[in-house]
C-alpha positions, 0 to 999 in steps of 0.5 A: 531672205528678201520676199519678191513683191507679188506685183513683180510676178503677176504679169509674167505669171498671168502670161504663162497661165494664159499660154497654158490655158490657150494651148490646152484649148487649142489641143482640145479643139484639135482633138475634138475636130478629129473626133468629130471627123471620125464619128461623122464619117460613120453612118448616121443622121446629119442634123447636128445641134451643138447642145442636143446633138441629134437627140432633138430629132427623136420624137418624145412619144415612145411609139413615134421614137420606136418608129424612127428607130425602125426607119434608121435600122432599115437605112443602116442595117448594122450600126449607126452613130448619134450625138447625145449632146454636142460632145457625146457620140454614141454608136448604136449596134443592132445586128449579130455581126456587130453586137456580138463583138462587144457582148463577148467581152466584159467591157464596162458600162459607161460611167462618169459625166454623160455615162447613162449608168452613172445616174443610177448609182444613187439608186442601185449603187455599185451592184452587179448591174453597174459595177465593172472591173475587179469589183464586178468580177468578184460580185459575179463569182460570189453571187453565181451560186444563188442561181444554181438549179438546186437553189431555183427548184424550191422557188417553183412553189413560191411562183405558184403561191403568188400566182394563185393570189393573182389568179384570185384577183383576176377572178373577181374581174372575170365575175363582173365582166370588167377588164383588169390592168395587167402591168400593175397586178403582175408587178405586184405579183413579181414583187411578191415573188422576189421578196419571198425568193430573195429574202423569205419576206412575205407581206400583203403587197398583192392584196392591198388594192392598189399599186405598192409604193415600192413599185410606184417608186421603182417605176418613177426612178426608171423613168427619171433615170432615162429622162436625165440621160437624154438631157445633157444639161441635167448631167451635172449633179449640181444642176439636176438636184436643184430641179423638181425631177432631181428632188423627186429622184432623191426622195424615191432613192431614199425610200427604196433604200429604206425598204431594202434595209428594213427587209434585210434587218428583219430577215438577218436573224432568220437567215442565220438559222438556215436549217430552219428554213424551207429554202435557201434565199438570195439574202442567205447567199449575200450574208454568207458569201466569202471571196478567195481571201475569206472576205465577205460583202460589206453592209453597203455592198449587200444593200446595193446587190439587194436593191439591184436584185429587187429592181431587176428581179421584179420590174423586168419580169413583170414587163416580160409577163405582161407583154406575153399576156398581151401578145397571147390575148391579141393572138387567140390561135397561139393562146389556144395552142399554149392552153392545150399544151398546159392542159396536157401537162396537168392531165398527167399529174395528181396535183393542181400546181405546176412543178419543177419537172413541168417547166421543161415540158412547156415547150410551146409556151416557152416559144410564146414567151421568147417571141414576146421577149423578142417583140417587146424587149423588156430591156430595150438597150444596154450600154458599154464603153470600150477600154481598148481599140476594137474593130467592128464591121471593118472600122476600128473604134478607139478606146473610150467609144460608147456603144448602145447595144440596142436589143429592141432594134436587134429584135426588130431588125428586118435584116435579121428577122423576117416580118419582125413586127409580127408575133410568131412563136414558130420562129423559135422552132429548132429547125427555124433557128439552126441557121440563125446567129445565136446573138440574134436573140439576146433579151437577157444580154449575152456573154460574160455580162449576161443576166445572172438571173435569166433562168430564174426569170424564165421559170417565173414567167412560165409558171405565172403565165401557165397559171393564168392561161390554165384558168382563163381565156384572155382577150384585149379590152376593145376600149383600151389602146395599148402604147409602149413607153420606153424606160429602163424597162419597156412599159406601157404608157397607159397600162394593158387592159385584158378581159379574162373569161373563166375556162371550163377545164375537164 
């Protein structure tokens, strides 16, 4: 068979290829113009930039950025649109009427180029936080037993034991009259708690005299994760991992993975001998869980879930506890009422430790914690990407739309909460909530993808805070200004410094 010379095919082939490429570009342009028209018809800022979208108008400083968010929700009460780069529209939801439409579904987190959760996969993998579809549903079913109240009850002793170490550290500062930094010390305490509860693993992380390298690594990972998501030019792996931040992110990922793997390996043999253990831990559940077909989790799946639980189980709770202590130190009258309640609980007991049955009696402290969760929102926002058309507030949003469910904005929305910037635990009195939409307060998300460990977290926060308030009167360090820092978890830019004065307990 005679071969056709390549040069005789070149011109028609290139012409056809050019037509195909041109047609694709024209179709893409038409589609994008329709997309731009749809999203630009939504309420939102108009100062569009082809590279940054609207992100360049948001201040870098977290406090200033939160003020900008407040201005926006005053202007647009239920939702508005921003462009996170020239081609990535996001719709922010922050009102019960709009946010609950998405929270009631199990729609996935945004993935792929421009999807915020994509950039946490090298760290957390396909764990419960990030996975979706059948993988998420299977993991949720397998891990739910780990948070049954019978599993949680023995953890109260762990909370007390770890809180005792924290109290002893605070005592040393109280004796000298020096203030103590809450975030760092509380983070070590919550890390200690999660290591013991999740893996029956004990070390001296609270008494080393400095922040644990794991805590430092997690803080840096969370910060770099959000910074990358806000920088469209860094969304490409080939670019990001050439940068200093990219190399730092990878280094910290490798470190936290090594920590998790070492803990899992060291505890596997002990976890197999469940009868000898004081309580069932999270690793026991991971190692023994089987789906309907009798298939368990792979080693990588176990590490992913362990990494996710270590991150969410210590970082978010440390934020919640630290901001609650700050709020109570700032508002002395509420602190005294919480202490009065705790004193009353302890008078009825023959022990110095709080127990499982005491948690339900911490009604006022519980309201203080909820108000701190509202005012400071440890998880500022979560995201979803819809797989089918959805109607929200009279507008039909097309499949593929990305939503930012802005929990901080929801909790500070003046159209939802009266005097939203004020700390007032009485908001959570039953009579004040009876006409409040249940989706007005969602610090642990809500719906089928709510936080699986929210009861664990609330119990832990109650016990740790109760132990501190029982022993000390807290006040703010007048020489230290506290400033918020937005990350994957709400932190403080320069820490929270508190002064502890020992209480005289009858």
